[in-house]
C-alpha positions in Angstrom: -14.7 37.3 -18.4 -13.2 39.6 -15.8 -12.5 43.3 -16.0 -9.0 44.5 -14.9 -7.0 47.5 -14.0 -3.4 47.1 -15.1 -1.1 49.2 -13.0 2.5 50.3 -13.5 4.4 50.4 -10.2 6.9 53.3 -10.0 5.2 56.6 -10.2 1.7 55.1 -9.9 1.7 53.0 -6.7 5.0 54.2 -5.2 6.8 57.5 -5.4 9.0 57.8 -8.4 12.5 58.7 -7.2 14.2 59.3 -10.5 16.4 56.3 -10.0 15.7 52.6 -9.4 13.5 51.9 -6.5 14.5 48.5 -5.0 15.3 49.1 -1.3 12.5 49.1 1.2 13.8 52.2 2.8 13.3 54.0 -0.5 9.9 52.4 -1.3 7.2 55.0 -0.4 3.6 54.2 -1.3 1.9 57.3 -2.6 -0.8 58.8 -0.4 -4.3 57.6 -1.3 -3.2 54.4 -3.2 -4.6 51.8 -0.8 -8.0 53.7 -0.8 -8.0 53.9 -4.6 -7.2 50.2 -4.9 -10.1 49.4 -2.6 -12.5 51.5 -4.6 -11.5 49.7 -7.8 -11.6 46.3 -6.1 -15.1 47.0 -4.7 -16.2 47.9 -8.2 -15.3 44.4 -9.3 -11.9 45.0 -11.0 -9.0 42.7 -10.8 -5.8 44.6 -9.9 -2.7 43.5 -11.7 0.7 45.3 -11.6 2.9 45.1 -14.7 6.3 46.7 -14.1 9.6 46.9 -16.0 12.5 46.3 -13.6 15.6 46.7 -15.8 17.9 47.2 -12.9 18.0 43.4 -12.5 19.5 42.8 -15.9 22.0 45.7 -15.2 23.1 43.9 -12.0 22.0 46.8 -9.8 19.6 44.7 -7.7 18.1 41.3 -7.6 14.7 39.7 -8.1 14.6 39.1 -4.3 14.9 42.9 -3.8 11.9 43.5 -6.0 10.0 40.7 -4.3 10.5 42.4 -0.9 9.2 45.6 -2.3 6.2 43.8 -3.7 5.5 42.1 -0.4 5.7 45.4 1.3 3.3 46.9 -1.2 0.8 44.1 -0.7 1.0 44.3 3.0 0.4 48.1 3.0 -2.4 47.8 0.4 -4.3 45.2 2.4 -3.4 42.4 -0.2 -5.8 44.0 -2.8 -3.4 43.3 -5.7 -4.4 40.1 -7.5 -1.0 39.7 -9.2 2.3 41.3 -9.9 4.2 40.7 -13.2 7.7 41.9 -13.7 10.0 42.2 -16.7 13.6 42.2 -15.4 15.1 43.0 -18.8 16.8 46.1 -20.3 16.7 46.6 -24.1 20.4 47.2 -24.4 21.2 44.0 -22.5 18.5 41.4 -23.1 15.7 41.4 -25.7 12.3 40.5 -24.3 8.7 40.7 -25.4 7.8 41.1 -21.7 9.2 44.5 -21.3 6.7 47.3 -22.0 5.9 48.7 -24.6 5.7 45.1 -25.6 2.7 43.2 -24.2 3.7 39.8 -23.0 3.2 40.6 -19.3 -0.3 41.9 -20.0 -1.1 39.0 -22.3 0.0 36.5 -19.6 -2.4 38.2 -17.2 -5.2 38.2 -19.7 -4.8 34.5 -20.3 -4.4 33.6 -16.6 -7.4 35.6 -15.4 -9.7 35.5 -18.4 -9.7 39.3 -18.8 -12.0 41.2 -21.0 -9.8 43.9 -22.5 -12.9 45.9 -23.6 -13.7 46.5 -19.9 -10.1 47.0 -18.7 -7.8 49.9 -18.1 -4.1 50.6 -17.9 -2.9 53.3 -15.4 0.7 54.3 -16.0 3.1 57.2 -16.0 5.2 56.4 -19.0 4.5 56.4 -22.7 5.6 52.8 -22.8 2.8 51.9 -20.4 0.3 53.6 -22.7 1.7 52.1 -25.8 1.6 48.6 -24.4 -2.1 49.0 -23.4 -3.0 50.5 -26.8 -1.5 47.5 -28.6 -4.1 45.3 -27.0 -6.9 47.9 -27.1 -7.1 48.6 -23.4 -8.3 52.1 -22.3 -5.6 54.3 -20.7 -5.0 56.9 -18.0 -1.6 58.5 -17.8 -0.4 60.0 -14.6 1.7 63.1 -15.2 5.2 62.3 -14.1 7.1 64.7 -12.0 10.2 63.8 -14.1 10.8 65.4 -17.5 12.1 62.1 -18.9 8.5 60.7 -19.0 6.6 62.8 -21.5 2.9 62.5 -22.1 1.9 59.9 -24.6 -0.2 61.1 -27.6 -2.0 57.8 -27.4 -3.4 58.3 -23.8 -7.2 58.5 -23.3 -6.9 60.6 -20.1 -4.3 62.5 -18.1 -4.4 62.9 -14.3 -2.2 63.8 -11.4 -2.5 60.5 -9.4 -4.2 57.2 -8.9 -7.1 58.7 -7.0 -8.0 60.9 -10.0 -7.6 57.9 -12.4 -9.9 55.9 -10.2 -12.6 58.5 -10.4 -12.4 58.6 -14.2 -12.5 54.8 -14.4 -15.5 54.5 -12.0 -17.4 57.2 -13.7 -16.8 55.7 -17.1 -18.0 52.3 -16.1 -21.2 53.4 -14.4 
């Protein structure tokens, strides 16, 4: 069985803009992210991104736009990410169990990579990230959002400012 870090994308790996991030010119990787991912990878964790991208179902952008952003992310993070799962649905348009706070994206990763949830973590900036992780008993670190529309989840295990701080908590908890 493998241990894994599930990562939300916007607000964790790239800068949250307050609107949909789908154009490369708007996609800014947060300082310290590549180094944090390397530390987690060196500690033996799989790194899996699970991201809601509801702008696709709203017709604001395409899967290809998201794919380009993910390719850019991989290139600038030295291809450390093992996989990227995306839910292109919006709850007012298309029902889906993939979209967080539901767990289908995470469950697909667990099955694909034989992940041990007892050794795994979710790092997200939204209560829906934390809720999805708690449904499958994964430990959680919530990054405080710079936007008021993402309150802290009462379910979170830890609260930090960025992925670097989350990485330090995860590594100190697993040693």
